[in-house]
C-alpha positions in Angstrom: -111.7 48.7 83.7 -110.2 45.1 83.3 -108.6 45.9 79.8 -107.3 49.0 81.1 -105.9 47.1 84.4 -104.3 44.3 81.7 -102.3 47.0 79.6 -101.0 48.5 83.0 -99.8 44.8 84.1 -98.7 44.1 80.6 -96.5 47.5 80.4 -94.9 46.8 84.1 -94.0 43.7 82.7 -92.5 44.6 79.8 -90.6 47.4 81.9 -89.3 44.7 84.4 -88.0 42.5 81.7 -86.4 45.5 80.1 -84.6 46.4 83.0 -83.4 42.9 83.9 -82.1 42.7 80.4 -80.2 46.0 80.9 -78.1 44.4 84.0 -77.2 41.3 85.3 -75.8 41.3 89.2 -73.1 38.6 89.4 -73.5 39.2 92.9 -73.9 41.8 95.9 -73.8 39.1 98.6 -76.9 40.1 100.3 -77.8 36.1 100.4 -74.4 34.9 101.5 -71.9 33.6 98.5 -74.0 32.3 95.4 -73.0 28.7 94.5 -71.9 29.6 91.0 -68.7 30.8 92.3 -65.5 28.2 92.1 -62.5 28.7 94.0 -59.6 28.2 92.3 -55.8 27.3 94.4 -52.7 28.3 93.2 -50.8 28.6 96.3 -52.2 28.1 100.3 -55.7 29.5 100.3 -57.2 33.0 100.3 -59.7 33.1 103.0 -63.0 34.7 101.3 -66.5 35.5 103.6 -69.2 37.2 103.4 -69.6 40.1 106.1 -72.3 42.1 107.4 -71.9 46.1 107.3 -73.7 49.3 108.0 -74.9 49.2 104.4 -75.3 45.6 103.7 -73.2 42.7 102.7 -70.1 42.2 101.1 -67.3 40.2 100.6 -64.4 40.1 102.7 -61.1 38.7 101.6 -57.9 37.8 103.4 -54.8 36.4 102.2 -51.1 35.4 103.7 -48.6 34.6 101.6 -51.1 33.1 99.5 -53.2 33.0 96.5 -56.4 31.5 95.8 -59.2 33.0 93.0 -62.9 32.7 93.5 -64.6 32.1 89.4 -68.0 33.0 88.5 -68.4 30.7 85.4 -71.1 32.8 83.1 -71.0 32.7 79.4 -72.0 36.1 77.8 -71.7 38.7 75.0 -69.4 41.6 76.0 -70.7 43.4 73.2 -74.7 43.3 74.4 -73.1 43.8 77.9 -70.0 45.5 77.6 -70.0 47.1 81.2 -68.5 45.7 84.5 -69.2 47.5 87.5 -68.2 46.4 91.2 -67.2 48.8 94.4 -64.1 47.9 96.3 -62.2 48.6 99.3 -58.6 47.8 100.3 -56.7 48.1 103.8 -53.3 47.5 101.9 -51.2 47.8 98.9 -48.6 45.1 98.2 -45.5 47.0 99.7 -43.3 44.8 97.8 -45.8 43.9 95.1 -44.6 45.1 91.7 -46.4 44.7 88.2 -43.3 44.3 85.7 -41.5 41.7 88.1 -42.7 37.7 89.0 -41.6 38.5 92.5 -44.0 41.4 92.8 -47.1 39.9 91.1 -49.7 40.3 94.2 -52.3 42.6 94.3 -54.6 43.5 97.3 -58.0 43.3 95.0 -58.5 42.4 91.1 -61.3 41.9 89.2 -61.2 40.0 86.2 -63.2 39.0 83.1 -61.7 35.8 81.2 -62.6 35.1 77.8 -62.0 31.2 77.3 -60.5 30.2 73.6 -58.7 26.9 73.5 -59.0 26.6 77.2 -56.4 26.7 78.9 -53.6 27.9 76.7 -55.3 30.4 74.5 -57.2 32.2 77.3 -57.1 35.8 77.5 -58.1 37.6 80.0 -58.7 41.7 81.2 -57.5 42.1 85.1 -58.3 45.3 86.7 -56.3 45.6 89.4 -55.3 48.1 92.8 -51.6 48.5 91.4 -49.1 48.5 93.5 -46.4 50.7 91.4 -48.7 51.1 88.3 -49.6 54.3 87.2 -53.5 54.4 87.4 -54.6 54.2 83.9 -51.3 52.1 82.5 -51.6 48.6 81.1 -49.0 45.6 81.0 -48.9 41.9 80.4 -48.6 39.7 83.4 -45.5 38.4 84.1 -46.6 34.9 84.3 -48.8 35.0 81.4 -48.7 37.5 78.6 -52.2 36.9 77.9 -53.4 38.4 81.0 -53.2 41.8 80.8 -53.0 43.9 83.6 -55.0 47.7 84.1 -54.5 49.7 86.8 -57.9 51.1 87.4 -56.8 52.0 90.9 -52.8 52.7 92.1 -50.8 53.2 95.6 -52.0 54.3 99.0 -54.4 56.7 98.0 -57.8 56.3 98.7 -56.7 53.3 101.5 -59.9 52.5 103.2 -62.5 54.2 100.8 -65.3 52.1 99.1 -64.5 53.3 95.0 -66.7 51.7 92.6 -65.3 51.1 89.4 -67.0 51.0 85.5 -65.3 49.9 82.7 -66.2 49.2 79.0 -64.6 45.4 78.6 -65.9 45.4 75.2 -63.5 49.0 74.3 -61.0 47.3 76.6 -60.7 43.9 75.2 -60.6 46.1 71.5 -57.6 47.9 73.2 -55.6 45.5 74.2 -55.9 42.7 71.7 -56.6 44.8 68.6 -59.3 42.6 68.1 -63.0 41.8 68.6 -63.6 39.8 71.5 -65.0 36.4 71.9 -67.9 35.4 74.1 -66.7 36.0 78.1 -66.9 32.6 80.1 -66.9 34.0 83.5 -65.7 36.8 86.1 -62.9 35.9 88.6 -61.6 37.7 91.7 -58.5 37.3 93.5 -56.6 38.8 96.5 -53.3 36.9 96.6 -50.3 37.4 98.6 -48.0 34.5 97.7 -45.2 36.1 95.7 -44.0 38.9 97.9 -45.4 36.4 101.3 -47.3 39.6 102.4 -50.8 39.8 104.1 -53.8 41.7 102.3 -57.2 42.2 103.7 -59.8 43.5 101.1 -63.4 44.0 100.1 -65.7 43.5 97.3 -69.4 44.0 96.5 -72.3 44.9 93.6 -70.3 42.7 90.8 -73.0 43.5 87.8 -72.5 43.6 83.9 -74.5 46.2 82.0 -75.8 47.3 78.3 -75.3 50.8 77.2 -78.5 52.0 77.5 
């Protein structure tokens, strides 16, 4: 009987470990903002705060002619954990926002993966954005830094005020966008910014995870 119990316990432990290896939670904000997040100010400071909703805690971002990011430094192999998933919600897009112009380089939400190689000059990143004018599914180099590629996973006013869950294969996206195998990722960042247009935006982020394909 003890032998059977031991076998069951070992099986449970193995199952738990496998599940843990298949998914890594960057943050679900249920216990506040993890200490691993570091603020990067660009112009002014976007206000990030964890707030309670009917379905748990989420991260709220409020920007008024400001731009600052939260960066979660975490080294991992995107070939082993190719899937990045998250959910987000916005109250408004940026009216004067335009992905093709420096003066319009503002986004209500963006989630991006950073690939530091010879940091900072050779750093590449994939910026998943809720675009203002770029059609959904399209991508373009950032107007300030060409090694940052902006990918429109949502676009325009459709779905404003609704929670949208996103899932991207970062490994395949990197190969398609840069034409090469990705290096180790160095972190995941989020940013709500309105410094170039001088406008304001309110948005929410939640359940940021990386996963295997299995």
